[in-house]
C-alpha positions in Angstrom: -109.0 -99.1 -168.0 -106.2 -101.2 -169.4 -107.6 -103.5 -172.1 -104.9 -106.1 -171.6 -106.4 -106.9 -168.2 -109.8 -107.8 -169.6 -110.1 -111.5 -170.4 -110.9 -112.5 -174.0 -114.7 -112.4 -174.5 -114.8 -116.0 -175.8 -113.4 -117.2 -172.5 -116.0 -115.3 -170.6 -118.8 -116.7 -172.7 -117.4 -120.2 -172.4 -117.1 -119.9 -168.6 -120.7 -118.8 -168.2 -121.9 -121.7 -170.4 -119.9 -124.3 -168.5 -121.1 -122.9 -165.1 -124.7 -122.9 -166.2 -124.7 -126.3 -168.0 -122.2 -128.0 -165.6 -120.8 -129.9 -168.6 -117.9 -129.1 -171.0 -119.6 -131.3 -173.7 -122.9 -129.5 -173.5 -121.2 -126.1 -173.4 -119.2 -127.1 -176.5 -122.5 -128.1 -178.3 -124.1 -124.8 -177.4 -121.1 -122.7 -178.5 -120.5 -124.9 -181.6 -116.9 -125.6 -180.7 -115.0 -128.7 -179.6 -114.8 -129.9 -176.1 -111.0 -129.4 -176.1 -111.6 -125.8 -177.1 -113.9 -125.3 -174.1 -111.2 -126.8 -171.8 -108.5 -124.6 -173.4 -110.6 -121.5 -172.9 -111.3 -122.3 -169.2 -107.6 -122.9 -168.6 -106.8 -119.7 -170.4 -109.2 -117.7 -168.2 -108.0 -119.3 -165.0 -104.4 -118.5 -166.0 -105.4 -114.9 -166.8 -107.2 -114.5 -163.5 -104.8 -116.5 -161.4 -107.6 -118.4 -159.6 -109.3 -121.8 -160.0 -112.8 -121.4 -161.2 -114.1 -125.0 -161.0 -113.8 -128.1 -158.9 -112.4 -130.4 -161.6 -114.6 -133.4 -160.9 -118.1 -132.1 -161.7 -117.6 -128.4 -162.7 -118.8 -127.2 -159.3 -117.8 -123.6 -158.9 -115.1 -122.6 -156.5 -115.7 -119.7 -154.2 -113.8 -117.5 -156.5 -115.6 -118.9 -159.5 -119.1 -118.2 -158.0 -118.1 -114.6 -157.2 -116.7 -114.1 -160.7 -119.7 -115.7 -162.4 -122.0 -112.9 -161.1 -119.6 -110.3 -162.6 -119.4 -112.1 -165.9 -123.2 -112.5 -166.2 -123.7 -108.8 -165.4 -121.1 -107.9 -167.9 -122.5 -110.1 -170.7 -126.0 -108.9 -169.9 -124.9 -105.3 -170.3 -123.2 -106.0 -173.6 -126.4 -107.6 -174.9 -128.5 -104.4 -174.3 -128.9 -102.4 -177.4 -129.0 -98.6 -176.9 -132.3 -97.0 -177.7 -132.3 -94.7 -180.8 -134.5 -92.3 -178.9 -132.3 -92.2 -175.9 -134.7 -94.1 -173.7 -134.2 -97.3 -171.7 -134.9 -100.7 -173.0 -135.0 -103.6 -170.5 -135.4 -107.3 -170.5 -138.8 -108.3 -169.3 -139.1 -110.9 -166.6 -142.5 -112.1 -165.4 -142.5 -113.6 -161.8 -145.6 -115.1 -160.3 -145.7 -115.0 -156.5 -148.2 -115.7 -153.7 -149.6 -112.5 -152.0 -148.1 -112.8 -148.5 -144.7 -114.0 -149.8 -144.5 -111.0 -152.0 -145.5 -108.5 -149.3 -143.2 -110.0 -146.6 -140.1 -111.0 -148.5 -140.0 -109.5 -152.0 -141.4 -106.0 -151.8 -139.1 -104.9 -148.9 -136.1 -105.8 -151.0 -137.1 -105.0 -154.5 -135.0 -101.9 -154.5 -131.9 -104.0 -154.1 -133.0 -106.1 -157.1 -133.6 -103.0 -159.2 -130.2 -101.6 -158.3 -128.4 -104.8 -159.0 -130.2 -105.5 -162.3 -131.4 -102.2 -163.7 -131.9 -103.7 -167.2 -134.6 -106.2 -166.0 -138.1 -105.0 -166.2 -139.7 -107.0 -163.4 -143.4 -107.8 -163.6 -144.9 -109.4 -160.5 -148.1 -111.4 -160.9 -150.2 -113.0 -158.2 -150.5 -116.7 -158.1 -153.0 -118.7 -156.0 -151.5 -121.2 -153.6 -152.2 -124.9 -154.3 -154.2 -124.2 -157.4 -151.0 -123.0 -159.2 -153.0 -120.5 -161.1 -151.6 -117.2 -162.5 -153.3 -114.4 -164.4 -150.8 -114.7 -167.3 -148.0 -117.1 -168.2 -144.8 -116.4 -166.1 -141.1 -117.0 -166.6 -140.6 -118.0 -162.9 -143.0 -118.8 -160.2 -142.8 -119.0 -156.4 -145.2 -121.8 -155.4 -146.4 -122.7 -151.9 -147.2 -126.3 -151.3 -145.9 -129.8 -150.8 -143.6 -130.0 -153.8 -143.4 -133.2 -155.9 -144.4 -131.1 -159.0 -144.4 -133.1 -162.2 -144.8 -130.3 -164.8 -141.9 -128.1 -163.9 -138.4 -127.9 -162.5 -138.2 -126.6 -158.9 -136.3 -126.3 -155.7 -137.1 -125.3 -152.1 -136.2 -121.7 -151.3 -138.0 -121.3 -147.9 -139.0 -124.0 -145.4 -140.3 -123.0 -142.0 -141.5 -124.1 -138.6 -144.9 -123.2 -137.2 -146.1 -122.2 -133.7 -149.6 -121.5 -132.3 -150.3 -117.8 -131.7 -153.1 -115.4 -131.0 -153.7 -111.8 -130.1 -152.9 -110.5 -126.6 -156.5 -109.6 -126.0 -157.7 -113.1 -127.0 -155.1 -114.6 -124.7 -156.1 -112.4 -121.8 -159.8 -113.3 -122.3 -159.6 -117.1 -123.0 -156.1 -118.1 -121.8 -153.8 -119.2 -120.4 -153.4 -122.2 -122.7 -150.4 -123.8 -120.9 -148.2 -124.2 -123.9 -151.1 -125.2 -126.1 -149.8 -128.8 -126.2 -152.6 -130.7 -124.4 -156.2 -131.7 -125.4 -157.6 -129.6 -122.5 -155.6 -126.4 -123.6 -156.6 -126.8 -127.3 -160.3 -127.4 -126.4 -160.3 -124.0 -124.7 -159.5 -122.2 -128.0 -161.2 -121.3 -131.2 -159.0 -122.6 -133.9 -158.7 -120.5 -137.1 -158.5 -122.8 -140.1 -156.6 -122.6 -143.3 -155.8 -125.2 -146.0 -152.4 -123.4 -146.3 -151.4 -124.5 -142.7 -153.1 -127.7 -141.5 -153.6 -128.1 -137.7 -152.6 -131.7 -137.9 -149.0 -130.6 -138.1 -149.2 -129.3 -134.5 -151.5 -132.1 -133.2 -149.1 -134.8 -134.5 -146.1 -133.1 -133.1 -147.7 -132.9 -129.7 -148.6 -136.6 -129.8 -152.4 -135.9 -130.1 -154.9 -137.8 -132.2 -157.1 -134.9 -133.0 -158.3 -134.5 -136.6 -158.4 -131.3 -138.7 -161.1 -129.0 -137.3 -164.2 -128.6 -139.6 -165.8 -125.6 -138.0 -164.5 -122.1 -137.3 -163.3 -119.1 -139.4 -161.2 -120.0 -142.4 -158.8 -117.9 -144.5 -157.1 -118.9 -147.7 -154.2 -116.4 -147.5 -151.5 -116.5 -144.9 -151.4 -112.7 -144.4 -155.2 -112.6 -143.9 -154.9 -115.6 -141.5 -152.4 -113.8 -139.3 -154.5 -110.5 -139.5 -157.6 -112.4 -138.4 -155.7 -113.9 -135.4 -154.4 -110.4 -134.5 -158.0 -109.2 -134.6 -159.0 -111.8 -132.0 -160.6 -114.4 -134.1 -158.8 -117.2 -132.2 -155.6 -119.2 -132.4 -153.7 -119.9 -135.6 -150.5 -121.6 -136.7 -147.9 -119.0 -137.6 -144.8 -119.6 -139.8 -141.9 -118.2 -137.8 -140.3 -116.3 -140.7 -143.5 -115.4 -142.6 -145.2 -114.2 -139.5 -142.1 -112.4 -138.0 -143.6 -108.9 -138.3 -146.8 -109.9 -136.5 -144.9 -111.6 -133.7 -142.2 -108.9 -133.3 -144.8 -106.1 -133.3 -146.8 -107.9 -130.5 -149.9 -108.2 -132.6 -149.5 -111.9 -132.1 -148.0 -113.8 -129.2 -146.6 -117.3 -129.2 -148.5 -119.8 -127.1 -145.6 -122.3 -126.9 -141.9 -122.3 -126.8 -142.0 -125.3 -129.1 -142.3 -125.1 -132.9 -143.0 -127.8 -135.5 -141.6 -128.1 -139.1 -144.3 -127.4 -141.6 -144.9 -130.0 -144.3 -145.4 -127.1 -146.8 -142.7 -124.8 -148.2 -142.1 -122.2 -150.8 -140.6 -123.4 -154.1 -138.9 -121.6 -156.9 -140.4 -123.1 -160.1 -139.5 -122.8 -163.8 -140.1 -124.5 -167.1 -137.2 -126.7 -168.2 -134.6 -124.5 -169.9 -135.9 -121.2 -168.4 -132.8 -120.7 -166.3 -130.6 -120.8 -169.4 -131.9 -117.2 -169.9 -129.7 -114.8 -168.0 -132.5 -112.8 -166.5 -134.2 -115.9 -165.0 -130.8 -117.1 -163.6 -130.2 -113.7 -162.2 -133.5 -113.7 -160.3 -133.0 -117.2 -159.1 -129.6 -116.3 -157.6 -130.9 -113.0 -156.2 -133.9 -114.6 -154.4 -131.5 -117.0 -152.5 -129.6 -113.9 -151.3 -132.8 -112.1 -150.3 -134.0 -115.1 -148.2 -130.6 -115.8 -146.6 
């Protein structure tokens, strides 16, 4: 490798700081240099690479800048790792709290990709309880399921979905047809499976009905259990089109309507203020967007 083709390390560190903080002034404060020094280093790096890294108005990354940022963060992370005196591996620990079904459906199938991309991160997954926002131990990052508007943390939506009524084929054959499941008569024919994680009023309102949330019937407080119960013939449930994809595609559940309604609930990536300044937290936040794309 030709050393002259590697940009100066201070330019790389400055680029990462500006990209993360979106401010030359804040980056200068963090690096204990002047703002003009930050600007000079960015210009030097762009000249070295022959590409523009930022949109000049607000430090939004260009396409080239976003791609290069991933390489820079990986490189800086590798340089931060100290070799073990015993020849073993020493990783950076990252605790992520996730709801059970989100973990099973979206994270576990792709965790190998995360491990291959970030081998120096020791990932610890913890179960969180939807709505109660309870975790067994403190976490660095959390995937919450709910209505948002959290006041104690920083957050952003990572997965919003639509819902559709569905039931097992055997239940449909025995109690259907339900004629699109959009009228009072059709809905009265069915046993509605309840869950605070997916209120039926979403569907009722979308169909122009004035029905209230059902107060009787089987209830489940986990989305995966909710879908499994419907697949076992307990009745009709609302299924999130991406979360319940494996149930629908396998035929364990069948849609009762061609329509779908946006759910008022979503999955949010949540973190304490400042947590994404840590490279491992920022890496996970970027990776989960890729995994859900």
